[in-house]
N, C-alpha and C positions, 0 to 999 in steps of 0.2 A: 299415375299415367293412364288410369282407366277411362277418365273422361275424354282424354285426348284420342284414345283408341276407339271410341264409340262411333266415329264417323267413318271408319274403314276397317277392312279385314285385318285381323292380327295374325301374323304368320309365325309359327314356332321355329325357333333356330334350329332344332334338330330335324325340321322338315325341309331343310336346305342342304344340298351337297355342293360345297364350293369348289371351283376350279381356278383357272389362272386370273390374275389381276389384269383387268383390261383398261386401266386408266385411273386417273384421279379426278374427282369432282371437287367442288368448293366444299371444304371442311370434312372431306372423307374420300376413301379409296373405293373404286368400283370393281367388282368381281363378276365374272361369269359363273352362274351356279344352276343347279337343277332343282326346281320345285318338286320334291318327290311326290307328294299326294296328288298334285295336278299333273304330273308327268309333263312338265313345261320347262323349256329353257328361259332363264330369267337373268336380270342384271341386279346385283345387290350393292348398294352403297352402304358401307360401314361407317357408322357414326359414333361419336362419343355420347351424343344424347339426341333425342328426337325433339326438334323445335318446330318451326313453321313450315318446312319444306313438305312433309307429309300432309299436313292440313291443306296447303295449297294444291298440291297434286290430286288430292282426293276429290276436289270439286271440278277438276278439269276433264274435258273429253273432247278431243279433236284429232283428226288424222294426222296432223302435223305437230302434235304435241306427244311426247313419250307417254305410253299408257302406264298408269299406276295400278299395281296389284294389291299392295298392302304393305305393312311395316312390322319389324320385329321389334317388341317392346320389352324384351327380356335383358335386364342389366347383367353384364356390361356389353351385351351383344346387340346393340341397337342397330337397325338398318332399315333402309327403304328398298322395297322390291318393285322393280318395274319390268317392262318388256325388254328383251335383248335384242339390240340392233347389230346384227352380224357384219354389217358393212363397215363398222368402225366410225369414227368421226370424220366430219367434213375436212378437218385440219390434216388428218393423216392421208385422206384421199388427195388432197391438193399438194401434198408433200411427195406423193408417189409418182412414178412414171406413168400411171394410168391416167393422170390428169392431163397429160398431153393429148389425149383423144377428145378432150372436151370441145364442144362446138357452141354456137350461139343458142341453139335449141335447147341443149342441156342446161346452160347457164340460165336462160330465161325461165325454164321449168322450175329449177331450184329456187331462183329468186322469188318466183310467185309462190311456191310452197312455203318458204320461210315468212314471206309477208302475210300469208293467210294465217298462219300459226300465230304470228305476233298480233295481227288484227283480232283474232279470237280472243287472246289474253286481255287485250285493252278495251274491247268493245262488245264482246259476245259472251264471255265467261259469266258464270253466276256472280263472280266478284272480280272487279277489274284488278289485274295483276300486273306489276312492273317487274320485268325480268332483272334488269340492272347488270347482268353478266353475259349477255348475248355475245357470242364469239364462235369461230369455226370449231373449237374443241367442244363446245356445248350444243352442237348440231350433229346428230348421228344419222346413219343411213341404214335402212333396212335392206334385206336380201334383194328386193325388188327396186332398190335405188330411190326410195322415198325418203325425203329428209324429215327428221323430227327434232324438235327443240327439247332439250333436257336440262338437268341440273338446275333446279330451282332454289338452291341453298341460300342465293344471295337475294332472292326475290322478296317482294313485299306486297301485301294487299295495299291498294291506294290509300286507304284511310290511315295506314300506318307510315306514311312517307312525309310527315311534316318536317323532319330533319334526318339526314342520312350520315351513316359512318362510311368510311372508305371501303368499298367492296369492289370486286371485279378485277380485271386485268388491264393495266394502263394503256396499252396500244389500242384497245377497243372501247375505252371509257370515254364518255362525254366530259367536257370541261366541268360541269357542275357536279358530276359524281366524283371527279378527282378531288374537288374542293370541298366535298361533304356538304354541299348546299342542298336545300329542298329540291326535289326532282319531280318531273312530270313523265308521262309515258314517251315523250320525244327523246328521252335520254337512250331508249332502245332504238330509236330511229338512227341516232348517231352510230350506234354499234352496227346496226344493219348495214349502213353505208360502208364500214370497214370490211365486213364479211363479203359484200358485193365486190369491193376492190380486191379482195383475196382471190375470188373466183376468176375475175377478169385477168389478174397479173400472175397468179400463181406464185406470189411472193409473200414473205412474212412481214407484216407491218412493223415499221421502225426496227428492222433487223439490226442487231448488234448493240442496241441501246437498252440500258437498264431502266427499270420502271420509273424511278423518280426523274431520270433524264427525260423520258417521254412526257411525264407530267409537266416539267418545266417548259418543254418545247410547245406542248399543246395549249397550256394555260397561259404562260407569260409571253411566249413569242408567236402565239397564234399560228403555229405551224400545223399543216395537215399532210396527209400522204400525197405522194406525187402522182397526179393523173397524166399519163403520157399523152403527148400531143396527138398521136394518131388514134387514141381511144375514141370510138363512136360518141358523137356529140350528145346523144340522148343519154347514154350511161353516164358520161361525165357530168351532165347537168344533174341527174338524179343524185350522184355521190355528193356533189357540192352542196345540194339542197340539205342533204342528211347531215352534213358537217357544219352547218351554221352555227356560229357561237352562241346566238340568242336561241334558246329552246323554242321560243314562240315561232321562230321563222322556219323551223324544220317541219316537214309534212308529217301528218298522221299516216298510220298505215293503210287507211282507206285511200288516202290520196296517193300513197305509193302504188297500190294496186292498180288505180286508174292509170297512172303514169306507165306502168308495166304492160297493161293491156293496150295502150296506144302504141307502145314500142313493138309489141308482138304483131300488131297489124301493119307495121311499116315493112313494105316489101324490099327496101333497100338495106335494111339493118343487118340481115343475115350475112350478106356478102362483106359488108363493112366490118362486122364483128369478127367473122372467121378470118378475114385477112389480117386483122389486128392480132388475133390469138396465134396465128401461124407465123408471124413475123416478130417474135419476142426479142430476137437478137437485135433488131434495130431499134427498139425503144427501151430495152432494159437499162441501157446506159444512162437514160434520163433519171431513172430511180436511183442508180448507183451515184449520179452527180449530186442529187439531192442529198442523200445519205452522208456524202463526203462533206457537203456544205455544213450540215447539221453537226458533224463531228468536229469541224473547224470551229463552229460557233460554241460548242461545248467546251472545247479546249481553251478558247478565248475567255469564256466565263471563269473557267478554273484558274487561269492565270490572273485575272483581275481579282479574283477572291484572295489568291495568295499575296498579290501586291497590297491589297487593302489591309490584310493581316499584318504584313510587314511595316505598313505606315502606322498602324495602330500600335504595334510593338515599340516602334521608335518614339512615338508620342508619349507612351507610358514611360519609356525610359527617360525622356527629356523631363517629364513631370516629376519623376523621382529625383533627378539631379537638381531640379529647381527647388524642391522641398528640402533636400539636404543643404543646399546653399542658404536657404532661409534660416536654418538653425545656426549657421555660421555669422549671420548678419547681426549688426548692432541691435540692442534691444529696443531703441526708440522706433516708433511705428513708421513704416515707410510704404509709400504707394508707387508702384511702377506702372505708368500708363503709356501705351504707344500713341504717338501723336504724328500727324503729318501724313500718314498714309492715305486718310481720306479727309485731313484737315485742309484749311484754306491757306494757301501760300506756303505750305511745308513740303519738303521732299519726302519721298517714300522711305520708311524704315527708321525714322528718328524717334528717340525716346526722351521722355521727361521724367525726372526723379523729384519727388517732392518729400520733405521731412517736416514733421510737426516741429514747431519752434524755430526752425531755420530753413532756408531754401537753397537747394543746390541744384543747378541745372546743368546738364550735359547733353549737348545736341551735337550730332554728327550724321552726315548723310551716309549711311551704311557704316563705313569705318573711317569716317573723317576725323576732324580735329576734335579735341575735348577741352572744354574750359571748365573752371570751377569757381563757386562762390559759396562761402560757409566753410565749416571745418567739422571737427569731431569725427563721429563714426562715418561720415559720408566719404572721408578721404580714402578709405580702403576700396570702395566701390569705384571712385574715381580713378584710382591707381590701376584697377583691373582694366578699365577702358582705355586709359591712356597708353599710347604706344602699341595698342593691339593691332592696328592696321599694319604697322611697320614689321612687327614680329611675326604675324600670321598671314600676311599678304591677303588673298581673297578668301580666307578661311570663313570669314563671316558670311559671305554670300553662299559658299558651299554649305554652310550649316543652317541656312535659313529654311523655314518651313512655309510654303505658300499654300495657305488654305484655299485660295481661288482655284489652284490646280487640282485640287481634290473634288471640286464641283459638287455634285449631288451627294457624294459619299459623306460630306460633313454637314449637309443641310440640317440633319436631325440634331447636331450638337448645339445649334443656335449660339448663344453667347455662353462661353465656358468661364466660369469663375472659380478660381482656387483660392480660398481664404485660408491662410495658414496662421491665423491669429492665435489658434489654440495649441500651437505646437511648442510651448515652453518659452524660450527666451526670445521669441520673435512674434510680432503681430503683423508682419508684412503681408500684403496681398498682391496678387497679380491678376489683372483682368485682361483676357484675350478677347478682342472684338472679332466676330464672324467676318470673314472677308479680309482682314488685315494681314499683311505680311509680317511674320513674326521673325525678327533678326535674333538669332540664338547666341549673339556674342556674349550676353550677360551670363550664359551657362557654359560657354566654351571652355573657360578656365577650369571649371569643376570637372568637365568631361575629359580634359587633358590630363588633369592631376589623377583622375581615377583610371586612366588607361583606356577610356572609351573611344571607339572610332565609329564613323558612319557606316563601316561595312562589317561591323561585328555581327555574330549570329545570335 
């Protein structure tokens, strides 16, 4: 570890007096502590090992980036020592009653401070740094209410970002970060837009949803946080630009700062913004309405997943019964082919049976009449079909499986071919064509004999 510590101050563990836990960062817990030899109040993030965070912090110096003092490199007491921000995190402030005092001037000041800190990381630091976990919990406030960006545990130097693992917190994460795709600095722009939304609404993003649910909504359904209709247009436009699905369409922080400067010079904006902030009761229902719609969407997805699982279970059970039936069939090869469903001049649901050496045909529209030609082992199959309509009524229709109804859920199956020629006394095969309605009358007798019903669990 000596080479790692050569670029920054190494602090002895016994030179620190620890106090209360003041939060958790990525990969470690943060404590308020007293740096004895320097007589200074500090924050110490305890770690299992020192990796890139100390190296990243050691090259950064900006008034809106947490100041790095050094690191503890003594196993097992690894830690990163930074300045202590007594005002706590921005998340904690926005969750407190104090946040009700916020006005447009305060929001604009903090929005500019964060944007300046991020612009420094991307364009002015000795090495370009992508934070990848920008959120209100990772923005802290000093005693004089200056915001500082902290917790670089998930950060990477740009040269190290050819491919990413999943890091960060889902409600603040850009779609490409959620998907572990290569990222650019504009993944931080997306997160910045979420923090700006937090300051304007004083709400928790995607409140009540778990991380993977948020990931599905953001990536698959292209959902974004609700911007109330009464939100000032300039703020709404900035947030929408930050949340573009295509990273190239999002603004760089240089552009964000230009937009904020223009907004700060708009004499009408303070009145519009303050009116919005003080009438939360009028627009909060819009956010709640969106959350309820998303919850309904998630419940529908869950229901569809369960329905698909049940269909797959029944299909597997039907295949098993068909296999069992094949073991009971005559030893001469037999091919069962559905015809008519897409054939010319034939009605849907007819079947044709062929036997080598002899031919027996039994055609029926669903549960219609049965005729026979030939003999031998084919008689048993013919007997099973004969009279099935009268003895079971509409059971054949009830037991049919319509692949068309399953739509896209079955696309991946293509043509399903079950060859049972290697199953001992039978070399029969059954080919099911995609899109064909399969009448399960051939297996109905087996299912009844085995006590199987369509409603079984």
